[in-house]
Backbone as JSON Lines, residues from 0, in Angstrom:
{"i":0,"aa":"M","n":[14.23,-6.36,26.87],"ca":[13.06,-7.0,26.07],"c":[13.04,-5.34,25.39]}
{"i":1,"aa":"L","n":[12.38,-5.07,24.44],"ca":[12.18,-4.21,23.53],"c":[10.77,-3.32,24.36]}
{"i":2,"aa":"P","n":[10.24,-2.28,24.28],"ca":[8.49,-1.56,24.56],"c":[8.31,-2.55,23.07]}
{"i":3,"aa":"P","n":[6.77,-2.74,23.55],"ca":[5.87,-3.27,22.8],"c":[5.39,-2.22,21.42]}
{"i":4,"aa":"T","n":[5.85,-0.9,22.07],"ca":[5.65,0.06,21.09],"c":[6.42,0.72,20.15]}
{"i":5,"aa":"L","n":[7.8,0.31,20.1],"ca":[8.84,0.85,19.4],"c":[8.52,0.6,17.66]}
{"i":6,"aa":"F","n":[7.95,-0.39,17.52],"ca":[7.64,-0.33,15.9],"c":[6.0,-0.07,16.0]}
{"i":7,"aa":"N","n":[5.16,0.52,16.84],"ca":[3.99,0.97,16.17],"c":[4.0,3.07,16.41]}
{"i":8,"aa":"K","n":[5.3,3.38,16.4],"ca":[5.88,4.8,16.58],"c":[6.45,4.95,15.56]}
{"i":9,"aa":"G","n":[6.7,6.3,15.34],"ca":[7.77,7.12,14.1],"c":[6.86,6.76,12.98]}
{"i":10,"aa":"S","n":[7.78,6.32,11.65],"ca":[7.65,6.45,10.49],"c":[7.42,5.1,10.23]}
{"i":11,"aa":"I","n":[7.79,3.87,11.11],"ca":[7.93,2.34,10.47],"c":[6.45,1.82,10.19]}
{"i":12,"aa":"P","n":[5.2,2.14,11.26],"ca":[4.1,1.14,10.83],"c":[3.36,1.96,9.41]}
{"i":13,"aa":"I","n":[4.03,3.12,9.48],"ca":[3.16,4.25,7.49],"c":[3.98,3.19,7.01]}
{"i":14,"aa":"L","n":[5.12,2.97,7.03],"ca":[5.7,2.41,6.0],"c":[5.35,0.88,5.72]}
{"i":15,"aa":"D","n":[5.48,0.47,6.52],"ca":[4.71,-0.78,6.61],"c":[3.43,-0.92,5.87]}
{"i":16,"aa":"R","n":[2.21,-0.19,6.31],"ca":[0.98,0.07,5.89],"c":[1.36,0.39,3.37]}
{"i":17,"aa":"G","n":[2.05,1.38,3.71],"ca":[2.09,1.8,2.17],"c":[2.44,0.71,1.72]}
{"i":18,"aa":"I","n":[4.03,-0.56,2.14],"ca":[4.3,-1.29,1.29],"c":[3.26,-2.4,0.99]}
{"i":19,"aa":"S","n":[2.62,-2.68,2.32],"ca":[1.56,-3.65,1.98],"c":[0.55,-3.47,1.06]}
{"i":20,"aa":"F","n":[0.28,-2.09,0.9],"ca":[-0.62,-1.68,0.09],"c":[-0.46,-2.08,-1.27]}
{"i":21,"aa":"A","n":[1.14,-1.44,-1.6],"ca":[1.45,-1.59,-3.24],"c":[1.67,-2.56,-3.42]}
{"i":22,"aa":"A","n":[1.92,-3.78,-2.62],"ca":[2.35,-5.11,-2.75],"c":[0.93,-5.63,-3.55]}
{"i":23,"aa":"R","n":[-0.1,-5.26,-2.37],"ca":[-1.67,-5.8,-3.09],"c":[-1.98,-5.05,-4.28]}
{"i":24,"aa":"R","n":[-1.64,-3.81,-5.07],"ca":[-1.27,-2.93,-5.86],"c":[-1.09,-4.04,-6.97]}
{"i":25,"aa":"H","n":[-0.03,-3.97,-6.77],"ca":[0.68,-4.81,-7.63],"c":[0.32,-6.06,-8.29]}
{"i":26,"aa":"Q","n":[-0.06,-7.0,-7.04],"ca":[-0.86,-8.08,-7.64],"c":[-2.44,-8.09,-8.61]}
{"i":27,"aa":"V","n":[-3.05,-7.16,-8.44],"ca":[-4.1,-6.14,-9.02],"c":[-3.79,-5.89,-10.5]}
{"i":28,"aa":"L","n":[-2.63,-5.53,-10.32],"ca":[-2.44,-4.78,-11.69],"c":[-1.69,-6.06,-12.65]}
{"i":29,"aa":"V","n":[-1.12,-6.94,-12.19],"ca":[-0.29,-7.78,-12.89],"c":[-1.01,-8.86,-13.33]}
{"i":30,"aa":"H","n":[-2.53,-8.53,-12.44],"ca":[-3.52,-9.71,-12.94],"c":[-4.24,-8.89,-14.69]}
{"i":31,"aa":"N","n":[-4.34,-7.59,-14.89],"ca":[-4.94,-7.05,-15.55],"c":[-4.24,-6.91,-16.56]}
{"i":32,"aa":"I","n":[-2.9,-7.08,-16.88],"ca":[-1.82,-7.66,-17.46],"c":[-2.2,-8.34,-18.2]}
{"i":33,"aa":"A","n":[-2.08,-9.7,-17.13],"ca":[-2.75,-11.08,-17.55],"c":[-3.6,-11.5,-18.36]}
{"i":34,"aa":"N","n":[-4.34,-10.52,-18.27],"ca":[-5.76,-10.83,-19.18],"c":[-6.33,-9.93,-19.68]}
{"i":35,"aa":"S","n":[-5.09,-9.18,-20.38],"ca":[-5.3,-8.2,-21.49],"c":[-5.92,-8.82,-22.74]}
{"i":36,"aa":"D","n":[-5.57,-9.91,-23.38],"ca":[-6.94,-10.8,-24.24],"c":[-7.49,-11.61,-23.68]}
{"i":37,"aa":"T","n":[-8.3,-11.49,-22.53],"ca":[-9.51,-12.15,-22.36],"c":[-10.77,-11.28,-22.2]}
{"i":38,"aa":"P","n":[-11.61,-11.88,-23.16],"ca":[-12.98,-11.14,-23.6],"c":[-13.4,-10.91,-22.57]}
{"i":39,"aa":"F","n":[-14.08,-9.81,-22.46],"ca":[-15.45,-9.3,-21.69],"c":[-14.41,-9.07,-20.58]}
{"i":40,"aa":"Y","n":[-12.86,-9.16,-20.08],"ca":[-12.66,-8.54,-18.82],"c":[-12.92,-6.77,-18.52]}
{"i":41,"aa":"K","n":[-12.8,-6.93,-17.49],"ca":[-12.91,-5.58,-17.02],"c":[-11.68,-5.37,-15.91]}
{"i":42,"aa":"V","n":[-10.82,-4.26,-16.44],"ca":[-9.44,-3.7,-15.36],"c":[-10.34,-3.79,-13.96]}
{"i":43,"aa":"R","n":[-9.38,-4.12,-13.18],"ca":[-9.64,-3.63,-11.74],"c":[-8.58,-2.85,-10.83]}
{"i":44,"aa":"D","n":[-8.12,-2.29,-10.13],"ca":[-7.61,-1.34,-9.36],"c":[-8.39,-1.2,-7.91]}
{"i":45,"aa":"L","n":[-7.31,-0.9,-6.77],"ca":[-7.59,-0.67,-5.69],"c":[-7.77,1.01,-5.51]}
{"i":46,"aa":"P","n":[-8.23,0.94,-4.05],"ca":[-9.12,2.49,-4.1],"c":[-8.01,3.66,-3.46]}
{"i":47,"aa":"V","n":[-6.72,3.6,-4.3],"ca":[-5.42,4.17,-3.86],"c":[-6.36,5.51,-3.3]}
{"i":48,"aa":"D","n":[-6.82,6.49,-3.44],"ca":[-7.27,7.69,-2.78],"c":[-7.77,7.44,-1.48]}
{"i":49,"aa":"E","n":[-8.43,6.65,-1.53],"ca":[-9.16,6.24,-0.17],"c":[-7.92,5.6,0.64]}
{"i":50,"aa":"F","n":[-7.04,4.75,-0.09],"ca":[-6.03,4.65,1.37],"c":[-5.15,5.8,1.63]}
{"i":51,"aa":"H","n":[-4.61,6.91,1.03],"ca":[-4.3,7.59,1.04],"c":[-4.94,8.61,2.33]}
{"i":52,"aa":"K","n":[-6.21,9.49,1.77],"ca":[-7.18,9.59,3.01],"c":[-7.36,8.49,4.72]}
{"i":53,"aa":"L","n":[-6.95,7.83,4.5],"ca":[-7.46,6.7,5.64],"c":[-5.7,6.72,6.12]}
{"i":54,"aa":"L","n":[-4.5,6.47,5.61],"ca":[-3.5,6.71,6.14],"c":[-3.05,8.04,6.31]}
{"i":55,"aa":"R","n":[-3.58,9.37,6.05],"ca":[-3.46,10.72,6.65],"c":[-4.4,10.85,7.75]}
{"i":56,"aa":"R","n":[-5.35,10.22,7.86],"ca":[-6.22,10.3,9.07],"c":[-5.49,9.72,10.38]}
{"i":57,"aa":"S","n":[-5.45,8.36,10.11],"ca":[-4.62,7.95,11.5],"c":[-2.97,8.43,11.76]}
{"i":58,"aa":"I","n":[-2.07,9.0,10.39],"ca":[-1.53,10.14,11.28],"c":[-1.71,11.14,12.23]}
{"i":59,"aa":"E","n":[-2.5,11.87,11.73],"ca":[-3.34,12.96,12.21],"c":[-3.6,12.55,13.64]}
{"i":60,"aa":"E","n":[-4.37,10.95,13.8],"ca":[-4.75,10.84,14.83],"c":[-3.65,10.67,15.56]}
{"i":61,"aa":"R","n":[-2.34,9.75,15.53],"ca":[-1.62,9.66,16.03],"c":[-1.09,10.62,16.98]}
{"i":62,"aa":"D","n":[-0.9,11.85,16.12],"ca":[0.05,13.18,16.18],"c":[-1.13,13.79,17.41]}
{"i":63,"aa":"R","n":[-2.1,13.54,17.84],"ca":[-3.22,13.73,18.46],"c":[-3.4,13.65,20.14]}
{"i":64,"aa":"R","n":[-2.74,12.32,20.06],"ca":[-2.05,11.4,21.23],"c":[-1.42,11.87,21.93]}
{"i":65,"aa":"P","n":[-1.68,11.73,23.51],"ca":[-0.57,12.09,24.82],"c":[0.74,10.67,24.09]}
{"i":66,"aa":"V","n":[0.67,9.66,24.14],"ca":[1.67,8.96,23.63],"c":[1.2,8.66,21.93]}
{"i":67,"aa":"P","n":[2.21,8.94,21.08],"ca":[1.96,9.21,19.96],"c":[1.93,7.63,19.24]}
{"i":68,"aa":"V","n":[1.04,6.53,19.09],"ca":[1.24,5.07,18.74],"c":[0.38,5.06,17.46]}
{"i":69,"aa":"F","n":[0.6,4.92,16.15],"ca":[0.1,4.58,15.05],"c":[-0.96,3.19,15.19]}
{"i":70,"aa":"R","n":[-2.59,3.52,14.79],"ca":[-3.03,2.92,14.81],"c":[-4.13,2.96,13.49]}
{"i":71,"aa":"F","n":[-3.78,2.09,12.22],"ca":[-4.25,2.67,11.17],"c":[-5.64,1.86,10.97]}
{"i":72,"aa":"E","n":[-6.91,2.73,10.84],"ca":[-8.28,2.34,10.68],"c":[-8.87,2.21,9.51]}
{"i":73,"aa":"G","n":[-9.11,0.75,9.36],"ca":[-9.43,0.74,7.79],"c":[-10.91,1.37,7.41]}
{"i":74,"aa":"S","n":[-11.48,0.69,6.53],"ca":[-12.66,0.82,5.31],"c":[-13.64,-0.7,5.18]}
{"i":75,"aa":"S","n":[-14.39,-0.46,4.49],"ca":[-14.76,-1.56,4.29],"c":[-14.2,-2.25,3.47]}
{"i":76,"aa":"R","n":[-13.59,-1.6,1.89],"ca":[-12.21,-2.08,1.39],"c":[-11.13,-2.42,1.91]}
{"i":77,"aa":"I","n":[-10.61,-1.44,3.09],"ca":[-9.31,-1.31,3.25],"c":[-8.94,-2.09,4.8]}
{"i":78,"aa":"L","n":[-8.45,-3.24,4.64],"ca":[-8.59,-3.84,6.51],"c":[-7.25,-3.59,6.86]}
{"i":79,"aa":"P","n":[-7.3,-3.43,7.81],"ca":[-5.75,-3.76,8.61],"c":[-5.66,-5.3,8.69]}
{"i":80,"aa":"T","n":[-4.17,-5.52,8.39],"ca":[-3.83,-7.03,8.95],"c":[-3.4,-6.83,10.73]}
{"i":81,"aa":"S","n":[-3.16,-8.54,10.98],"ca":[-2.97,-8.47,12.16],"c":[-1.03,-8.28,12.58]}
{"i":82,"aa":"L","n":[-0.81,-8.4,11.14],"ca":[0.69,-8.43,10.75],"c":[1.3,-7.33,10.37]}
{"i":83,"aa":"G","n":[0.85,-6.16,10.67],"ca":[0.91,-4.63,10.42],"c":[0.82,-4.15,8.64]}
{"i":84,"aa":"G","n":[0.16,-5.46,8.07],"ca":[0.16,-4.81,6.51],"c":[-1.64,-4.16,6.87]}
{"i":85,"aa":"V","n":[-2.01,-4.32,5.38],"ca":[-3.29,-4.24,4.55],"c":[-3.72,-5.04,4.0]}
{"i":86,"aa":"A","n":[-5.01,-5.18,3.92],"ca":[-5.64,-6.24,2.75],"c":[-6.88,-5.49,2.08]}
{"i":87,"aa":"A","n":[-6.92,-5.2,0.76],"ca":[-7.64,-4.43,-0.02],"c":[-8.3,-5.13,-0.88]}
{"i":88,"aa":"R","n":[-9.85,-4.82,-1.22],"ca":[-10.19,-5.49,-2.55],"c":[-10.3,-4.32,-3.16]}
{"i":89,"aa":"P","n":[-10.43,-5.2,-4.53],"ca":[-10.26,-4.25,-6.13],"c":[-11.63,-3.47,-5.79]}
{"i":90,"aa":"L","n":[-11.4,-2.42,-6.41],"ca":[-12.88,-1.44,-7.01],"c":[-13.55,-2.7,-7.77]}
{"i":91,"aa":"E","n":[-14.78,-2.86,-7.72],"ca":[-15.71,-2.79,-8.86],"c":[-15.72,-2.25,-10.39]}
{"i":92,"aa":"P","n":[-15.09,-2.58,-11.03],"ca":[-15.19,-1.87,-12.41],"c":[-16.55,-1.42,-12.89]}
{"i":93,"aa":"G","n":[-15.89,-0.02,-13.01],"ca":[-17.51,1.32,-13.8],"c":[-17.22,1.02,-15.07]}
{"i":94,"aa":"R","n":[-17.84,2.2,-15.44],"ca":[-18.21,2.51,-16.85],"c":[-16.18,3.11,-17.28]}
{"i":95,"aa":"Q","n":[-16.13,2.43,-18.35],"ca":[-14.38,2.8,-18.57],"c":[-14.03,3.11,-19.71]}
{"i":96,"aa":"G","n":[-15.12,3.89,-20.52],"ca":[-14.77,4.7,-21.98],"c":[-14.91,3.34,-22.55]}
{"i":97,"aa":"I","n":[-13.84,3.9,-24.28],"ca":[-14.5,2.56,-25.21],"c":[-13.71,1.43,-24.64]}
{"i":98,"aa":"L","n":[-14.81,0.41,-25.2],"ca":[-14.56,-1.31,-25.22],"c":[-14.23,-1.59,-26.65]}
{"i":99,"aa":"K","n":[-12.84,-2.23,-26.53],"ca":[-12.48,-2.97,-27.84],"c":[-13.68,-4.17,-28.04]}
{"i":100,"aa":"H","n":[-13.6,-4.44,-28.99],"ca":[-14.21,-5.52,-30.52],"c":[-15.0,-6.2,-28.97]}
{"i":101,"aa":"D","n":[-13.89,-6.6,-27.97],"ca":[-14.67,-7.99,-27.27],"c":[-14.75,-7.59,-25.97]}
{"i":102,"aa":"E","n":[-15.03,-6.34,-25.81],"ca":[-15.54,-5.84,-24.52],"c":[-14.59,-5.79,-23.39]}
{"i":103,"aa":"N","n":[-13.53,-6.09,-23.95],"ca":[-12.03,-5.81,-22.64],"c":[-11.81,-4.66,-22.58]}
{"i":104,"aa":"T","n":[-11.53,-3.75,-21.31],"ca":[-11.2,-2.68,-21.13],"c":[-9.72,-2.45,-21.05]}
{"i":105,"aa":"F","n":[-9.01,-3.27,-21.03],"ca":[-7.6,-3.12,-21.08],"c":[-7.07,-2.08,-22.0]}
{"i":106,"aa":"R","n":[-6.61,-1.2,-21.08],"ca":[-5.12,-0.12,-21.94],"c":[-3.83,-0.25,-21.46]}
{"i":107,"aa":"V","n":[-2.98,-0.65,-22.41],"ca":[-1.9,-1.15,-21.92],"c":[-1.02,-0.05,-21.47]}
{"i":108,"aa":"E","n":[-0.8,1.25,-22.38],"ca":[-0.65,2.63,-21.33],"c":[-0.92,2.78,-20.08]}
{"i":109,"aa":"T","n":[-2.22,2.5,-20.06],"ca":[-2.58,3.3,-18.45],"c":[-2.37,1.72,-17.87]}
{"i":110,"aa":"E","n":[-2.34,0.73,-18.02],"ca":[-2.05,-0.25,-17.21],"c":[-0.33,-0.3,-16.55]}
{"i":111,"aa":"M","n":[0.19,0.05,-17.58],"ca":[1.98,0.14,-17.76],"c":[1.94,0.89,-16.75]}
{"i":112,"aa":"A","n":[1.16,2.63,-17.31],"ca":[1.79,3.41,-16.13],"c":[1.86,3.53,-14.81]}
{"i":113,"aa":"K","n":[-0.19,3.16,-14.35],"ca":[0.28,2.56,-12.91],"c":[0.9,1.51,-12.26]}
{"i":114,"aa":"L","n":[1.54,0.44,-13.34],"ca":[2.6,-0.33,-12.76],"c":[3.97,0.03,-12.51]}
{"i":115,"aa":"A","n":[4.18,1.0,-13.42],"ca":[5.7,1.59,-13.02],"c":[5.32,2.6,-12.02]}
{"i":116,"aa":"Q","n":[4.24,3.29,-11.49],"ca":[4.1,4.22,-10.6],"c":[3.86,3.51,-9.13]}
{"i":117,"aa":"N","n":[3.04,2.76,-9.5],"ca":[3.08,1.85,-7.94],"c":[4.64,0.72,-8.03]}
{"i":118,"aa":"T","n":[5.55,0.66,-8.66],"ca":[6.32,-0.92,-8.33],"c":[7.44,1.4,-7.79]}
{"i":119,"aa":"G","n":[7.46,1.85,-8.55],"ca":[8.51,2.99,-7.71],"c":[7.78,3.67,-6.45]}
{"i":120,"aa":"M","n":[6.85,3.56,-6.51],"ca":[6.4,3.84,-4.91],"c":[6.8,2.65,-3.95]}
{"i":121,"aa":"Y","n":[6.54,1.31,-4.21],"ca":[7.35,0.67,-3.22],"c":[8.64,0.39,-3.04]}
{"i":122,"aa":"N","n":[9.36,0.72,-4.13],"ca":[10.71,0.3,-4.27],"c":[11.16,1.46,-3.06]}
{"i":123,"aa":"T","n":[10.55,2.96,-2.66],"ca":[10.88,4.04,-2.06],"c":[10.55,3.9,-0.83]}
{"i":124,"aa":"L","n":[9.26,3.57,-0.37],"ca":[9.14,2.57,0.6],"c":[9.99,1.52,1.41]}
{"i":125,"aa":"T","n":[10.29,0.93,0.2],"ca":[10.74,-0.12,1.43],"c":[12.75,0.18,1.18]}
{"i":126,"aa":"Q","n":[13.42,1.11,0.71],"ca":[14.57,1.34,1.22],"c":[14.55,2.45,2.28]}
{"i":127,"aa":"I","n":[13.39,3.71,2.08],"ca":[13.08,4.08,3.35],"c":[13.29,3.26,4.9]}
{"i":128,"aa":"L","n":[12.27,2.06,4.3],"ca":[12.1,0.87,5.6],"c":[13.52,0.51,6.34]}
{"i":129,"aa":"G","n":[14.42,0.41,4.8],"ca":[15.65,-0.22,5.15],"c":[16.62,0.75,6.18]}
{"i":130,"aa":"H","n":[15.99,1.92,5.57],"ca":[17.1,2.67,6.51],"c":[16.74,2.9,7.94]}
{"i":131,"aa":"Q","n":[15.35,2.92,8.2],"ca":[14.79,2.73,9.37],"c":[15.32,1.93,10.29]}
{"i":132,"aa":"Y","n":[15.56,0.58,9.62],"ca":[15.96,-0.35,10.56],"c":[17.19,-0.56,10.95]}
{"i":133,"aa":"D","n":[17.8,-0.25,9.82],"ca":[19.52,0.49,10.24],"c":[20.29,1.36,11.12]}
{"i":134,"aa":"L","n":[18.81,2.53,11.67],"ca":[19.39,3.3,12.37],"c":[18.76,2.66,13.63]}
{"i":135,"aa":"I","n":[18.05,1.73,13.67],"ca":[17.79,0.92,14.63],"c":[19.37,0.02,15.28]}
{"i":136,"aa":"Q","n":[19.47,-0.49,14.21],"ca":[20.63,-1.61,14.48],"c":[21.67,-0.6,14.66]}
{"i":137,"aa":"S","n":[21.89,0.84,14.13],"ca":[23.18,0.93,14.6],"c":[22.84,1.53,15.94]}
{"i":138,"aa":"A","n":[22.17,2.0,16.77],"ca":[21.75,2.0,18.05],"c":[21.7,1.45,18.88]}
{"i":139,"aa":"I","n":[21.27,0.16,18.59],"ca":[21.41,-0.92,19.12],"c":[22.98,-1.36,19.15]}
{"i":140,"aa":"R","n":[23.91,-1.13,18.38],"ca":[25.53,-1.96,18.13],"c":[26.04,-0.57,19.45]}
{"i":141,"aa":"E","n":[25.29,0.66,19.48],"ca":[26.27,1.58,20.09],"c":[26.09,1.16,21.28]}
{"i":142,"aa":"R","n":[24.93,0.91,22.03],"ca":[24.49,0.32,23.22],"c":[25.07,-0.71,24.14]}
{"i":143,"aa":"V","n":[25.55,-1.83,22.69],"ca":[25.88,-3.32,23.26],"c":[27.4,-2.95,23.5]}
{"i":144,"aa":"A","n":[27.7,-2.38,22.48],"ca":[29.26,-2.25,22.61],"c":[30.16,-1.57,23.19]}
């Protein structure tokens, strides 16, 4: 049987948290796009900077421990889930510049740029995670064969 910390060390738990956050952000951004013509709709987003700070802090704390096990500590808006992901609540819409005549704050250029950036991040993280699992699989095959 594998040690219980196998998937709590290295980059795997960090990648899991990043993928989970990017997937949740994708849902929020797509919801914004779906409501582009909804009167009085205010765009939402997840606290990206806050997530990055929490992730950085968790990595630094892991590196200070005698046994470097990753533990993600959340905040009031970003919470770790039992399966290694994160649940995040969208930021409340604040003052967002010029409103359209129907008071909708959606701007296609802004939301599409955020969506493209988030999609790129998600794709990059999933590729790296796939390579990590390939390395584990190779290590297992070498021992068994």
